[in-house]
C-alpha positions as CSV (number, residue, x, y, z in Angstrom):
1,M,-29.3,4.5,3.2
2,K,-31.3,2.3,5.8
3,L,-30.4,-0.4,3.4
4,K,-26.6,0.2,3.2
5,L,-26.4,0.1,7.2
6,V,-28.2,-2.9,7.4
7,L,-26.3,-4.7,4.8
8,L,-23.0,-3.2,6.7
9,C,-24.1,-4.4,10.2
10,F,-24.8,-7.8,8.4
11,C,-21.4,-8.2,7.0
12,I,-20.2,-6.9,10.3
13,I,-22.0,-9.8,12.6
14,S,-21.1,-12.6,9.9
15,A,-17.3,-11.6,10.0
16,Y,-17.6,-11.6,13.8
17,Y,-18.9,-15.1,14.0
18,A,-16.9,-16.5,11.1
19,R,-13.7,-15.2,13.4
20,A,-15.4,-16.8,16.4
21,Q,-15.9,-19.9,14.8
22,Q,-12.3,-20.0,13.9
23,V,-10.8,-19.2,17.5
24,A,-13.4,-21.8,18.7
25,L,-11.4,-24.8,16.9
26,K,-9.9,-27.0,19.5
27,K,-6.1,-26.5,19.4
28,G,-3.8,-30.0,20.2
29,S,-6.0,-32.1,18.7
30,I,-7.1,-33.4,15.3
31,I,-10.5,-32.0,14.4
32,N,-12.2,-34.8,11.9
33,T,-14.9,-33.6,9.7
34,L,-14.9,-30.1,9.1
35,K,-17.3,-29.1,5.7
36,I,-15.6,-27.7,2.6
37,S,-19.7,-26.2,2.1
38,D,-23.2,-27.1,2.9
39,S,-23.5,-27.9,-0.9
40,I,-21.0,-30.0,-1.4
41,P,-20.5,-33.3,0.6
42,E,-16.7,-33.2,1.4
43,S,-14.7,-32.3,4.4
44,F,-11.4,-32.3,5.8
45,S,-9.4,-33.2,9.0
46,L,-7.7,-30.3,10.5
47,Y,-4.7,-29.8,13.3
48,L,-4.1,-26.4,14.8
49,P,-0.7,-26.3,16.8
50,T,-1.4,-25.7,20.8
51,N,0.2,-22.3,20.2
52,F,-2.1,-21.3,17.2
53,E,-3.5,-17.7,17.0
54,T,-4.9,-15.5,14.4
55,S,-3.1,-12.7,14.6
56,R,-0.2,-13.8,12.3
57,N,0.5,-16.1,9.4
58,W,1.3,-20.0,9.6
59,P,2.4,-22.4,7.2
60,V,0.4,-25.3,6.3
61,L,1.4,-29.1,5.5
62,F,-1.6,-30.8,3.1
63,V,-1.2,-34.6,4.2
64,F,-2.6,-37.0,1.7
65,D,-3.9,-40.5,2.4
66,V,-5.9,-42.1,-0.6
67,E,-7.0,-44.9,1.8
68,G,-9.5,-43.3,4.0
69,K,-6.9,-42.7,6.8
70,G,-6.4,-39.4,6.6
71,K,-6.6,-38.9,10.4
72,Q,-4.0,-41.4,10.9
73,A,-1.6,-40.0,8.3
74,M,-1.8,-36.8,9.7
75,S,-1.3,-37.5,12.8
76,M,2.6,-38.7,12.0
77,F,3.5,-34.9,11.6
78,R,2.3,-34.1,14.8
79,Q,5.4,-33.9,16.5
80,G,6.8,-31.2,13.6
81,A,3.6,-29.1,13.6
82,E,4.2,-28.6,17.4
83,E,7.8,-28.0,17.0
84,F,7.9,-25.9,14.3
85,G,4.3,-24.2,14.0
86,Y,2.6,-25.8,11.2
87,I,-1.3,-26.4,10.6
88,L,-2.0,-29.9,9.5
89,V,-4.8,-30.6,6.7
90,S,-6.2,-33.7,5.3
91,S,-8.9,-34.3,2.7
92,N,-11.3,-37.3,3.9
93,N,-12.4,-37.5,0.4
94,V,-9.4,-37.7,-2.1
95,H,-9.1,-41.8,-2.9
96,D,-7.1,-44.4,-4.9
97,S,-10.4,-45.2,-6.8
98,L,-10.9,-41.8,-8.3
99,N,-8.8,-40.6,-11.2
100,T,-6.2,-37.9,-10.7
101,S,-8.1,-35.2,-12.2
102,Q,-10.9,-35.9,-9.6
103,N,-8.6,-35.9,-6.6
104,I,-6.7,-32.7,-7.8
105,L,-10.5,-30.7,-7.8
106,I,-11.1,-32.2,-4.0
107,A,-7.6,-31.3,-3.3
108,N,-8.1,-27.8,-4.8
109,R,-11.5,-27.3,-3.0
110,M,-10.0,-28.1,0.2
111,F,-7.0,-25.7,-0.5
112,N,-9.4,-22.8,-1.0
113,K,-11.6,-23.5,1.9
114,V,-8.4,-23.4,4.1
115,F,-7.2,-20.4,2.8
116,S,-10.2,-18.7,3.2
117,M,-10.7,-19.6,7.2
118,F,-6.9,-19.1,8.2
119,P,-4.3,-16.9,8.0
120,I,-1.8,-18.8,5.8
121,Q,1.4,-17.4,4.7
122,K,1.3,-18.2,1.0
123,R,4.9,-18.9,0.4
124,R,4.7,-21.6,3.3
125,V,2.2,-24.2,1.6
126,Y,3.7,-27.8,1.4
127,T,2.2,-31.5,0.8
128,A,3.1,-34.9,2.1
129,G,1.8,-38.5,1.8
130,F,3.2,-42.0,1.8
131,S,3.1,-44.4,-1.2
132,N,0.3,-43.8,-3.3
133,G,-0.5,-40.7,-1.1
134,A,2.8,-39.7,-1.9
135,R,2.4,-40.0,-5.8
136,L,-0.7,-37.6,-5.4
137,A,1.0,-35.0,-2.8
138,S,3.8,-35.2,-5.4
139,I,1.8,-34.5,-8.4
140,V,-0.5,-31.8,-7.0
141,P,2.0,-28.9,-7.2
142,L,2.4,-29.5,-10.7
143,F,-1.8,-28.4,-11.2
144,I,-2.2,-26.3,-8.3
145,K,0.2,-23.0,-8.2
146,N,2.4,-22.0,-5.2
147,I,3.1,-24.6,-3.4
148,E,6.6,-24.6,-1.8
149,G,7.4,-28.2,-0.8
150,V,6.2,-32.0,-0.9
151,I,7.0,-34.7,1.4
152,S,7.1,-37.7,-0.3
153,C,7.4,-40.7,1.8
154,G,7.9,-44.3,-0.2
155,A,7.1,-43.2,-3.7
156,N,7.2,-40.3,-6.4
157,I,5.8,-39.3,-9.3
158,R,5.6,-41.7,-12.0
159,T,5.1,-39.2,-14.8
160,V,8.3,-37.1,-14.6
161,E,7.5,-35.8,-18.3
162,L,5.0,-33.7,-16.2
163,L,7.8,-31.7,-14.3
164,N,8.4,-28.3,-15.4
165,T,11.7,-26.4,-14.7
166,K,9.9,-23.1,-14.2
167,N,7.4,-24.5,-11.4
168,T,10.2,-25.8,-9.0
169,F,9.4,-26.9,-5.6
170,H,11.5,-28.5,-2.7
171,F,11.1,-32.3,-2.9
172,I,11.9,-34.2,0.3
173,G,11.8,-37.8,-0.4
174,I,12.1,-40.3,2.5
175,V,12.6,-44.0,1.9
176,G,13.2,-47.2,3.8
177,R,16.3,-49.2,2.8
178,E,14.2,-52.2,2.6
179,D,11.5,-50.6,0.6
180,Y,10.8,-51.9,-2.5
181,N,10.9,-48.2,-4.4
182,Y,14.2,-47.5,-3.1
183,Q,16.0,-47.9,-6.0
184,E,13.1,-45.8,-7.8
185,M,13.5,-43.2,-5.0
186,I,17.2,-43.1,-5.9
187,A,17.1,-42.8,-9.7
188,F,14.1,-39.9,-9.1
189,R,16.6,-37.8,-7.2
190,K,18.7,-37.9,-10.1
191,I,16.2,-36.5,-12.5
192,L,15.6,-33.9,-9.9
193,N,19.2,-32.9,-9.8
194,R,19.5,-32.9,-13.5
195,M,16.5,-30.1,-13.7
196,K,17.7,-28.0,-11.0
197,F,15.0,-29.2,-8.4
198,P,16.1,-28.3,-5.0
199,N,15.8,-32.0,-3.4
200,L,17.1,-34.1,-0.6
201,L,16.5,-38.1,-0.2
202,L,16.2,-39.2,3.5
203,K,16.5,-42.7,4.4
204,F,15.7,-44.8,7.4
205,E,15.9,-48.5,8.5
206,G,12.7,-50.4,7.2
207,G,10.6,-51.1,4.3
208,H,7.5,-49.7,2.2
209,Q,6.3,-48.0,5.7
210,W,5.5,-44.7,7.1
211,P,8.9,-43.3,8.4
212,T,9.6,-43.1,11.7
213,I,8.4,-39.8,13.1
214,E,11.6,-38.6,14.0
215,S,12.1,-38.7,10.1
216,L,9.1,-36.4,9.2
217,T,10.1,-34.2,12.0
218,N,13.4,-33.6,10.4
219,A,11.9,-33.2,7.0
220,M,9.7,-30.4,8.1
221,K,12.6,-28.7,9.8
222,I,14.1,-28.9,6.9
223,L,11.6,-27.0,5.1
224,T,11.5,-24.6,7.9
225,L,15.6,-24.1,7.2
226,A,14.7,-23.4,3.7
227,S,12.1,-20.9,4.3
228,M,14.7,-18.9,6.1
229,S,17.3,-19.2,3.9
230,K,14.8,-18.1,1.2
231,G,13.6,-15.0,3.4
232,S,10.0,-16.5,3.6
233,L,10.4,-16.8,7.4
234,E,12.6,-14.5,9.9
235,R,16.2,-15.8,10.4
236,D,16.8,-17.7,13.6
237,D,20.2,-17.7,13.8
238,S,20.1,-19.5,17.4
239,F,18.0,-22.4,15.8
240,V,20.1,-22.8,12.8
241,N,23.3,-22.9,14.9
242,T,21.9,-25.9,17.2
243,S,20.3,-27.5,14.6
244,F,24.0,-27.6,12.8
245,E,25.7,-29.2,15.7
246,E,23.1,-31.7,16.5
247,N,23.9,-33.0,12.7
248,N,27.6,-32.5,13.2
249,K,27.5,-34.3,16.5
250,H,25.3,-36.9,15.1
251,I,28.0,-37.4,12.1
252,N,30.9,-37.5,14.0
253,N,29.1,-40.5,16.3
254,L,28.2,-42.8,13.1
255,I,32.1,-42.2,12.3
256,S,33.2,-43.5,15.4
257,S,30.8,-46.2,15.5
258,N,32.0,-47.1,11.7
259,N,28.6,-46.4,10.5
260,L,30.2,-44.7,7.1
261,L,27.5,-45.3,4.5
262,I,25.0,-43.2,6.9
263,A,27.4,-40.8,8.2
264,N,28.6,-40.1,4.5
265,E,24.4,-39.7,3.5
266,L,24.2,-37.1,6.6
267,L,27.1,-35.1,5.6
268,E,25.4,-34.7,2.4
269,E,22.5,-33.7,4.1
270,T,24.0,-31.1,6.1
271,I,26.0,-29.8,3.7
272,T,23.0,-29.2,1.1
273,V,20.6,-27.8,3.9
274,Y,23.3,-25.5,5.8
275,R,25.3,-24.2,2.9
276,P,23.0,-20.8,2.4
277,Y,24.0,-20.4,6.0
278,S,27.9,-20.5,6.1
279,S,30.8,-22.2,4.8
280,M,30.7,-25.8,4.4
281,D,34.4,-26.6,3.9
282,S,35.0,-28.3,7.3
283,L,32.3,-30.8,6.2
284,K,33.4,-30.8,2.6
285,E,36.8,-31.8,3.6
286,K,35.5,-34.5,6.3
287,R,33.2,-36.2,3.4
288,K,36.7,-36.6,1.2
289,L,38.2,-38.3,4.1
290,L,35.4,-40.6,4.7
291,K,35.2,-41.3,1.0
292,R,38.9,-42.6,1.0
293,N,38.5,-45.0,4.0
294,K,38.9,-48.6,3.0
295,W,36.0,-49.7,5.1
296,Y,33.7,-47.0,3.5
297,R,34.7,-48.2,0.4
298,T,34.1,-51.8,0.8
299,L,30.6,-51.2,2.1
300,K,29.8,-48.7,-0.9
301,R,31.3,-51.7,-3.2
302,N,28.7,-53.9,-1.6
303,E,25.7,-51.5,-1.9
304,D,26.5,-50.8,-5.4
305,A,26.8,-54.6,-6.3
306,A,23.6,-55.3,-4.4
307,L,21.4,-52.5,-6.1
308,F,23.2,-54.0,-9.6
309,K,22.3,-57.6,-9.1
310,E,18.7,-56.4,-7.8
311,T,17.9,-54.8,-11.0
312,L,18.7,-58.0,-12.9
313,I,16.6,-60.0,-10.5
314,K,13.8,-57.5,-10.2
315,E,13.8,-57.5,-14.4
316,N,13.6,-61.4,-14.3
317,Y,11.1,-61.5,-11.7
318,A,8.9,-58.9,-14.2
319,Y,9.2,-61.0,-17.2
320,S,8.6,-64.1,-15.3
321,L,5.5,-63.3,-14.0
322,E,3.8,-61.9,-16.8
323,E,4.9,-65.3,-19.2
324,D,3.4,-67.3,-16.1
325,V,0.0,-65.4,-16.0
326,L,-0.4,-65.4,-19.7
327,A,0.1,-68.9,-20.2
328,Y,-1.5,-70.1,-16.6
329,N,2.0,-71.7,-16.0
330,Y,1.0,-74.0,-12.6
331,N,4.3,-75.6,-13.3
332,N,6.1,-72.6,-12.9
333,L,5.3,-72.4,-9.0
334,G,8.3,-74.8,-8.1
335,W,10.6,-72.1,-9.8
336,W,8.6,-69.3,-7.8
337,N,9.3,-71.4,-4.6
338,Y,12.9,-71.9,-5.4
339,Q,13.7,-68.1,-5.6
340,M,12.0,-67.2,-2.3
341,V,14.1,-69.9,-0.9
342,E,17.2,-67.9,-2.6
343,L,15.8,-64.5,-1.2
344,K,15.6,-66.4,2.1
345,K,19.6,-66.7,2.0
346,Y,20.3,-63.3,1.1
347,V,18.1,-61.9,4.1
348,E,19.7,-64.3,6.3
349,S,23.3,-63.0,4.9
350,D,26.1,-61.8,7.3
351,D,26.6,-58.8,4.6
352,K,24.2,-55.8,5.5
353,A,23.6,-54.9,1.5
354,Q,22.6,-58.5,0.6
355,Q,20.2,-58.4,3.7
356,Q,18.8,-55.5,2.5
357,M,18.6,-56.4,-1.2
358,G,16.7,-59.4,-0.2
359,K,14.0,-58.1,1.7
360,R,13.3,-55.3,-1.1
361,L,13.2,-58.3,-3.6
362,W,10.7,-59.8,-1.6
363,A,8.7,-56.9,-1.0
364,Y,9.0,-56.1,-4.9
365,I,7.7,-59.5,-5.9
366,N,4.6,-59.5,-3.4
367,A,3.5,-55.7,-4.8
368,L,3.9,-56.7,-8.4
369,T,1.8,-60.1,-7.6
370,E,-0.5,-57.7,-5.8
371,D,-0.7,-55.0,-8.5
372,T,-1.2,-57.4,-11.1
373,I,-4.2,-59.1,-9.3
374,E,-5.5,-55.8,-9.1
375,I,-5.3,-55.2,-13.2
376,L,-6.8,-58.8,-13.7
377,E,-9.9,-58.1,-11.4
378,S,-10.4,-54.5,-12.6
379,E,-10.8,-56.0,-16.2
380,E,-14.5,-56.2,-17.5
381,K,-14.1,-60.2,-18.2
382,V,-11.9,-61.2,-15.3
383,E,-9.0,-63.6,-16.2
384,E,-10.0,-65.8,-13.7
385,E,-7.3,-68.7,-14.7
386,G,-4.5,-65.7,-14.3
387,V,-6.2,-64.6,-11.0
388,R,-6.0,-68.4,-9.2
389,F,-2.4,-68.7,-10.5
390,L,-1.5,-65.4,-8.7
391,W,-3.2,-66.2,-5.5
392,M,-1.3,-69.5,-5.9
393,L,1.6,-67.6,-6.1
394,K,1.0,-65.4,-3.2
395,T,0.9,-68.5,-0.8
396,I,4.5,-69.3,-1.6
397,T,5.6,-65.4,-1.7
398,A,3.7,-64.3,1.4
399,P,2.9,-67.7,3.2
400,N,1.5,-66.0,6.1
401,D,-1.1,-63.8,4.3
402,Y,-4.0,-66.8,5.0
403,S,-6.4,-64.9,2.9
404,Y,-4.9,-66.1,-0.4
405,Y,-5.5,-69.9,0.9
406,L,-9.2,-69.1,1.8
407,K,-9.7,-67.8,-1.8
408,I,-8.1,-70.6,-3.3
409,I,-10.0,-72.9,-1.0
410,S,-13.5,-71.1,-1.7
411,D,-12.8,-70.9,-5.4
412,S,-11.7,-74.5,-5.7
413,A,-14.8,-75.9,-4.0
414,R,-17.0,-73.7,-6.5
415,I,-15.7,-75.4,-9.4
416,E,-15.6,-78.8,-7.3
417,D,-11.9,-79.3,-7.4
418,Y,-12.0,-80.7,-4.0
419,G,-8.3,-81.8,-4.3
420,T,-7.0,-78.3,-4.8
421,A,-8.9,-77.0,-1.9
422,L,-7.8,-79.7,0.4
423,F,-4.2,-79.3,-0.3
424,Y,-4.4,-75.1,0.4
425,L,-6.5,-75.8,3.7
426,E,-3.7,-78.3,4.5
427,E,-1.1,-75.5,3.4
428,A,-2.8,-72.9,5.6
429,L,-3.0,-74.9,8.8
430,K,0.4,-76.0,8.1
431,N,1.9,-72.4,8.3
432,G,0.1,-71.7,11.2
433,Y,-3.6,-70.5,10.1
434,K,-5.7,-71.2,13.5
435,N,-9.3,-69.9,12.9
436,K,-11.1,-72.7,12.9
437,G,-14.8,-70.7,12.8
438,E,-13.4,-69.0,9.5
439,L,-13.0,-72.4,8.1
440,Y,-16.3,-73.6,8.2
441,T,-17.6,-70.7,7.0
442,I,-16.1,-69.9,3.6
443,A,-18.1,-69.7,0.6
444,H,-19.0,-72.2,-1.3
445,T,-17.5,-75.1,1.0
446,A,-20.9,-76.1,2.4
447,L,-20.5,-79.8,0.9
448,L,-16.5,-80.2,1.3
449,R,-16.4,-78.9,4.8
450,I,-19.0,-81.8,6.0
451,T,-16.5,-84.5,4.4
452,P,-14.4,-86.7,6.7
453,E,-11.1,-85.6,4.6
454,F,-11.7,-81.7,5.4
455,N,-12.5,-82.5,8.9
456,Q,-9.5,-84.9,9.4
457,I,-7.4,-82.2,8.4
458,V,-8.5,-79.9,10.5
459,A,-8.4,-82.3,13.5
460,K,-4.9,-83.0,12.7
461,Y,-3.6,-79.8,13.4
462,L,-6.3,-78.0,15.4
463,K,-6.8,-81.2,17.5
464,E,-10.5,-81.4,16.9
465,A,-13.0,-80.9,13.9
466,R,-16.2,-79.4,13.8
467,Y,-18.0,-82.4,12.4
468,D,-17.6,-86.1,13.8
469,I,-15.2,-88.4,11.4
470,I,-17.0,-91.5,10.5
471,E,-14.7,-94.5,9.8
472,E,-16.1,-96.5,6.8
């Protein structure tokens, strides 16, 4: 009997201290490293909204970043967390150097820990991320049950075969109109529509980058409204009506300013989100009238033509790059330079659709080149000549990314190809490189950087060189 009494007291005390630890967690600021357990070297970051209390259940958004920037990624959602009352959590251990199964296991351990620490509303568990973090966030619901929705920024699931109509979740994609994944996100939405997945695609002005905080907050609002429509959250008619009127006002402003493509997108979003609450007949009629508008039809035709052209050019780029890398075709660098000149014309075009296409294509070739470099460098026997070609290509497609000039200078000096090293030294300086100190510490250039040729080039662009130039 005494033993039972002691055990009971121990359990009560343990529960008290566990609850006290929860209450002591600081609200309204990000807590960096909470341990999964003493035996597992994994941790997560946490954000509790300022009105957090343990007396009720809370929705939770797990934010995934695979580049070690979980805290920064989570901070993008703070405004929405405060406005709509979400707990935010981000693992410090998922990483793009790990395979999918390893990252899923890390995520699952984090989920279990959070569920044991806090009163979580089971039907309001969500994931989110950007780029490769978005791909992970989108695939987690396929392996971990009872995830209600995903906010996927700038990317989606590559292996659509894994999607299951018996395990649907609310997918909200967010993409910049200049993002090289723009068409991929549009195509993925069509797949989700065919499979009857609830989904939306939100767009913003920008490239392959985190969306605006306003876009992310809007996505959290949409998830909140979806929870109300399903009965997972008590319906707040005042909130619903106010949100609907804000959207309607924004639509009217877009139409009055002739921003008709974006007006149509917002009309589609509003009809989809607010359909469970009331009749959308008036908005459907407004959308029909909009689509008959001559200016809208012109804009839409231009956009469709640009997207079609973009598809053809991307296929050409992918084929040409593969061929050039296999053949070490340095002679084709001139063709790539011409392509960049053509892309610049698109970017500077008066037509908005052409501008956006040009920026997407420019970003695409840079992403494709970087991915190819990463693949070649990860092989057991590195194809040095192929990597060298891609470094040179990067100086054409991203002339202000000086790291590739420095790599070429170092590598060329290593194999005593000083002519190439000096050429790319001058190219870097022509394009605005100014870090003289770094130039004199490039690996393998000990002999090169004391030559008159090296120092003459440095002096030409940076006024003076480190070593005196001795005239013969």
